[in-house]
N, C-alpha and C positions, 0 to 999 in steps of 0.2 A: 343050862340051856343058854341058850343064844337065840338072841332076840333079834330079827331082823330089823332094821326100821327103814320104812321105806320112803324115798324124799321125792317129794311132791317135782312133779315136771315143772321147770320154768317157761313162766312163759312170756313170751318176748313180748314187749312193747314197741308195734312201729313208732320210731318216734321221728316225726319228721322235721326235716331243717325248719329250722325258724323263717318268718314268709319276709322278705323286705323289710325295710321304711317305708312307706309313703310317701317320691319326692313331690313336695308343691307343687303345686300349679304355678307353671306360669301364665302372665297375663299379658293377654293380646300384645301384640303392639299397637298402639295406633294410630291408625292410616290416617294420613296427611287428605284434608278435606280436597277433592277434587273443585278446581274451577271451571263455572259454566264456560261451553264454550258460544264465540261467537259466531254465529253464524255467517257466511261469506255473504248475505244480502246487505247484514249488519254494517258488516266491515266496509261494504262497497255504498252503501248509505251515507255512511261518514264521512266520505272524503268525495261525496258530490256536488262541494263547490271547492273544489280542487283541482281538476281539469273543465276542459275547453275545446270543444269538437276542433278538428284539424283545417275542415271546410271553410271555417269562421278566419285564421289570417290568410290561408291560399285565394280565397275570393275578396280581399281587401288587398294583394298580390295583383292579382287581376286585373280589378278595374283600375288600380291605380296605374297599371302598364297601358291597359284602352285607353283610357282619358285622357293621359299624354300624348300618347297618337295622334289622339282624334281632335285636341287640341294647336298643337302643333306642324300637325302634316294636314289632318283635314276640317279645318273646323268649315266649309261652308259647306259641311251637309249637314249640320242645325239649323234646319230649316220648318219654317209653315207657307200651309200656304193658303196662298194670298184668294181670299172669299169677300167679295162687294156685299154692298146693300140688300142689292137682290137674288142671293145665295149663286151667284152667278164664280164657278170656279176657276182660279186664273192661275198664273207661274208658283212657284214659289219662291219666298222670301228668305235672305238668310238672316239667321236670329244677332248674331256678334262680327265684328270686323276682321274679318280674317289677319291685315296687315297688322293693328292693335294687338291681336290674342298671342301674333309672333313674335312681335317686340318684345312682349312679359315671357319669353322662354327659362329667363334662370331665373327669377321666383317659380313657375311653372316645372323645372326641372326639379327645381327645391323641395319643391312641395310633394312631387313622388317618390322622390328619395326617404322623407320622413315615412310618410306611408307604407311605403317598403320595410323599411329598416323597421319602424313599429311591429312592422307583421314579420316578419324574420325574429323577430326578438320573441315574437308568442311564441313559434313554432323552436326555438330554442330554450324558453322558460321552459315549455311542456307542461304548464300548470300554474295558477293563478297564485302569487307572492308579494309581499311588497317591491322586491325590486321590479316586477312586472309593471305593479301599479305606477311608482312614480316615471318610471322609463315614459310608460302608457302618457300621461298627466302631461308631461313636459313636451314629448313628442307633440301630441292634440295640440298646442299652446304652439308651437311652432309652425305648426300645421296652419292655426287657424289664421296666423299674422301672416303667411302668404295668400292664404286666400282671399283677404281683405285687399292687398296690397293687387293681386289677378282681376278681382271682382268689382270693389270700390268704384271707381273710375267710370261715366256713364261712356266715355268716348269708346269703351269695347264693344256697344251695339250698336247697332246697323240703321243707320239713321230711317230709311226706307221702311224696316218693320215697324219701328216707333211711329212715324206717318201715319200707314194704316191702318197699327191697334186703335189710335184719338180717330181716325175716319170711322170704323168701326162699332164704335160704344161713343159712336157722338153724341146720340139721341136715348141708346138704354146701356144701364149699368157705367152711365161714365168712368162711376170708383175703381169697379171692376180693370174698367180698361186703362186708367192710370196706373194699376198694379199689374197688370199685363206688360206695359211700355218700358218696365223694369226688369228684364228675364236676368240682368246678372244681380243685383239685388236678393231676386229672388235663389238663386242657385247659392248665394252666398249665405241668405237665414239658412237652407236646408245644411249648409256642410256646418255650418257652426250649431247648428240644434243634435247634427249627431255626433259632431267632435263630444259634444256636451252629456250627451247620453252615454255615448263610450266610456267615457271619463268617469260618471256614476257608477255605471257596470265594475269597470273594473279596480273601481273604490272597495264597493261594495261586499265583493265578492275576493279581492283579494285578503278584507278584513275577516271575513267567513275562513276564510283558508287558514289563516294566521293564530285564529279564535280554537278550529279544531284542532291544528297540530301542538297546541298550547296543550288542549282539554286532553287528547291523546299521549303526550310524553307524559304530563300529573299519572293518567290514569298506569300507561308502562311503569310509571317512578313506583306508584303506589300498589302493584302488585310485585311488582320486584321485592317489595320489603316485607311484604304476606307472608309471599313465596319463600321468601330467607328465614322469615321469624315458625313458620310454619317444621318448617325443614328442623329448624333448632330445637325446637320441642321435640321431633318425633327422633330427633337422636340422643336429648337427656332422659326419653321414655325409654328407648333402647335398651341405654346405658341401667339405669335402675333396674328393667326387669331383669339384665342378667345379675345381675349381682347380686 
C-alpha cells in the first residue's frame, strides 16, 4: 500500500532589496557676511569738503577783469557826490587820481593775472587739494604785494576829495573824516583781509579733504583685507564639506 506524502506548498517570501545606506548630510556652506551698503547720501556727505562751487572761481575771474578795466580805462567813474555843510548837493568828485592810477599799470596787470590764474587753477583742480592750497597761498601773497604797491601811496587819492572830506567832517566826527580821507588804505585793508580769509578757508578745507581721502583709503584697504579673508574662509569650508 502506497502512502502518498503530501508536500506543503512552498511559501514564497517576498524579499525586498536591501535599503541603500543613508548618505551623510552635507553641512551647508557658510555664506559670506554681506557688508553693509553705504547709502549714496552718506558717500556724498563724506566728500562735501573735497569739492567747491564753480561759481566762486568764475566770479573771481569776472571781478578781476572788471576791476582792471575800470582802474586802467575809467578810473574817473569812481566818484563821490559833493555835499556841503548845509546839505546842498553839488558836482561829483573823483576819488582817485586817474593819471597816477594809469602810471601803475604794471602792478595792476600783474595783480589781475594772479587773480585770474588762481581762479583758473581752481577750475582745473576741481576740488580742494594740498596742491591747490599751496598755489592759492603763494598767489595770495603775491597779490597782496601788488595791492600794497598800488594803494599804499597817498598820491593815488584825488586832492579835492581829501579837502572835501576834511571840510565836511570838520565839526562832527573828525576821526571818521580822517578815515574816509584815505580811501586807498580802506581799499587796501579790505583786499588784504579778503586774501587772508580766502587763504584760511582753502588751507582748512584742503586739510579736511586730505584727511577724508586718507580715511577713505584706509577703510577701502581694510575692507579689501576683510573680504579676502572671508573668501578664503568660505573656500576652505567648501573644500572641507566636499571632502
